[in-house]
N, C-alpha and C positions, 0 to 999 in steps of 0.2 A: 651375521650379526656379531659385533664385537663383544667380548666378555670384558667390559670395562671395570666390573667390580669383582675382584678376586678375594679380598680380605674377608675372612669369616666363612668362606665357602669350602667345600671339600674337593679334594683331587685324589686320583688314583694313579699310581705309576707301577706298571709291571716291569720286572727286571730292575726293580728299584733298590736292590741291595748293593750296587756298586757302579762304578764307571759313569756312563751317560745317564743312566736311570737315577743314580744318586744325585748327580748334578742338577737334573731337572727337578727332582723332589725338593732339594734344598732351595733352589731358586723360587719355587712355588711357595715354600714355607716362608721365605723372606718377604714375599708379597702378602703374607698374613693368612695363607691357606692352611687348612688342616689336611694332613696327608695320610693316605693308605699306602704302605709299602708292600707290594706283592712280589714274591720271589720264590723260586723253587728251592733256594738255599735260605732257610728261615733265619739262621743266625746272622747272615749278612743284612737281611731286611731289619732285623731287630737292632743292629748297630746304627743303621741310618735312622730308624725310629727314635732312638735315644738322642741322636744328634738334633733332630727336629724338635723334640721335647725340650732340648737345651735352649732352643731359640724362642721358647715360650709358646709354641704352637702344639695343638693336639696331634697325635699320630698313633697309628696301630700298624702292626706287621702281621701279614697273613701268608702262610706258605701256599703257593699257587703254581700249578703246572698248567701253563696256558694252552698246551696241546689238548687239554681235557675240558670240554665245554662245562661239565658239572662243576669243575673247580672254579671256572669263571662265574658261573651262576652263584656259587656259594660266596665268592669274593664280592659280587655285586650286593648280595643280601647283607654281608657284614659291613660293607662300605656305607650303604644307605642307612643301616641301623645305627652305625657309629656317628655319622655326621649329617644325615638327613638329606642334605642337598649336595649332589656331586656335580660340580660345574666343569671339571676337567678330567678327562681320561687320557692317559698316555700309554698306548700299546707299544712298549719299548722292548720287551723281552725278546731275545733272539739268540741264535747259535750259529756257529761256523764250523768248518772243518779244517783240520791240519793233519798231515801235510796237504798242501794243495794237490789236487789229482785230476787227471783227465776225466771228462764225462764218461768215457768208455771204460775207464778203470774203476769208477765209483760204483758201488752197489745200488740196487733199487732201494735197499734199506737206508742207505746214506741219503738219497734224495727224499725219501719219505720222512725221515727224522727232521731234516732241515725244513721242509715244507710244513710239517706238523706244528712246529714252533713259530717259524718266521711269518708264514701266511695264515695258517689256521688259528694261531694265537690271536692275530689281529681280528679275524673274522669272529672268533669267539667273544672277544672283547666288545665288538659292536653289538652282537646279538644279546649279550648279557646286560649291557649298560644303556645303549641308545634309547630303547623304548621309555625308560624311566627318566632319562636325561631330557628327552623331548617334551616331557610333561611338567618340567619344573617351573614353567612360567617365566623363566629368566634365560638369557643366552647361556649356552654351554659350548664346550669345545672338545674335540678329539684330536690327539696327535698320534700319528702312526710312524714308526721308525722304519725307513727304507734304508738306502745306502748309496753312497757315491758310485758303487759298483754298477748301478743301473745306468749311470751316465758315462762311465768309462769301463768297458768290459775287462775283466781280469781273467787271463788264461788259467785253467785249473780250478776255477771257482764257479762252475756253471750252475750247480744247484743253488748256491747262495744267491747268485745274481738273479736266477729265475724267481726265487721266492721273494726277493725284494722288488723285482719288477712287478710281480703280482700285487704286492702291497700298494705300490704307486697307482696302478690301474684301478684297483678296488677303491682306493681312497678318493680319487678324483670322481669316480662314478657316484659314490655315496654322497660326496659333498654336493654334487649336482642334484641328487635325489632329495636330500634334506632341504635344499633351497626350493626345489620345485614343489615339495609337499608343504612348504611354509613352516618347517621345523627350525627352531633357533639353535641349530647344532652346526658349528663350524668344523672344518676338517683341515688339518695341516699335515703335510708329508715332510718328515725330517730326513735329510740326506747327509749323514755323517761321512766325512772323509777319515783319514787316519787319526785315531785318537789313542792316547796312551792308557790302555786298560788291559785286563787279563782276558779279553774276549777271545783271543786266539786259543785259549785252553778249554773251549766249550765242550770238547769231547769228554772231559772229565765227568760230565753229566750223563753220559751213556753207560750202559753196563760194560763191565770189563771185557766181555767177549765181543762187543760191538765196536770197541775202539780200534783205530787204525793200526796201532802197533801190534795188537793181537791177531789181526787179519793179514798182516804183511802187505798193506796197501802200497801200490806202486806210486811213488811221489812224482809230481809234475817235473821236478828237476831231472828225472830220467830222460826227458825230452829236450832239455835245455842245457845239456853239458854241465849240469850242476849249478846253473844260475838260479838264484832264489828270486821269488816274487816279493818286492818290497812295497807293500801297501798298508800294513797294519801299524801297530805301536812302534815297530822298529824302523818305520819310514822316516826320512828327513823332514817330511811335511807334517808329522804327527803333532797334535796339540794336546794340551791338558784337558781332561773331561770337564773341569770346572768352568771352562769358557762356553760350554754348549748350553747349559741351563738358562742363562740370561737370554740367549738367542731365541730359545723356544718360548719363553715367557713373553717376549716382545711379539713373536708371531701370533700367539694366542690373543693378546690384547688387540692387535692390528687385524686379526682374522686373515692372516696371509696363508695362501695355499701351500707355499714351500719354504723350507729353511735349508740353506746350504752352509756347512761349516767351513768350506774351503771354496776357492774360486771355481767358476764353472770350467770344466775340462774342455780342451780344444775339440775332443771327440764330438761334443754336442753340436758345435758349429759345423763340423764336417758332416755329421748325420743330417743336419738340416739342409746342407748344400746338396747332398746325395738324394734326399727325398724330393727336393725341388727339381732336381734334374730328372728324376724318375717321373714326376708329375707332368713335366713338359716334354718328355721323350727325348731329352738331350743327353 
């Protein structure tokens, strides 16, 4: 079901304190929505809250660690208490690692940290919000942020790619579940390509002892004669985050299953060819 009426309804954006999250939050506010900004860095969320209030919309900021289900449950309580009707949930909070590192050089703790935010954060959002959203009596929508890395593998970024692939698979399964159960909850997967944000500095959110520089992590460039991976904000293809929000709003209104910020990578076509060949035994 399409969410054709956004104005006056509530929206929640995790990772809403900057970058893509801020862009989506502002775009929703420009459609007349009241917005909850959830972020582990409260001051960043408060700045975006003030921006949205400047647009004449209601907004609140809530410090939230999406890896903690109790934080998401508290966020849901605060959101429904503030605005009553939550029509849109954007599970956008995410982290990455730098430097890029081989899967065999990354620690189990590296993998666990990325999965706890990127995948478990999405699952926690669904568990905390979907039951009440499904009882609203009006169409609602959930957006989950995956990554172009799912469509175009990035050497040295295995944990991140795995976490975002899990987000895509989970999202499409629950989209089918909601439809089969007759719940008016749409689901969209966002695949951002390179965007000019400070996302690459995610490890600032880890303890000092867990950060790569403190542990002497062997960088991926050790295997590539110093050649860097150009996929993030420093990529020639990088776009401004402000362009992403309107794309997401359009997908919500149209109930589209996917949003891509960049053209489809050639790797997707090649993967389809190889799968076809495997199916036919050629």
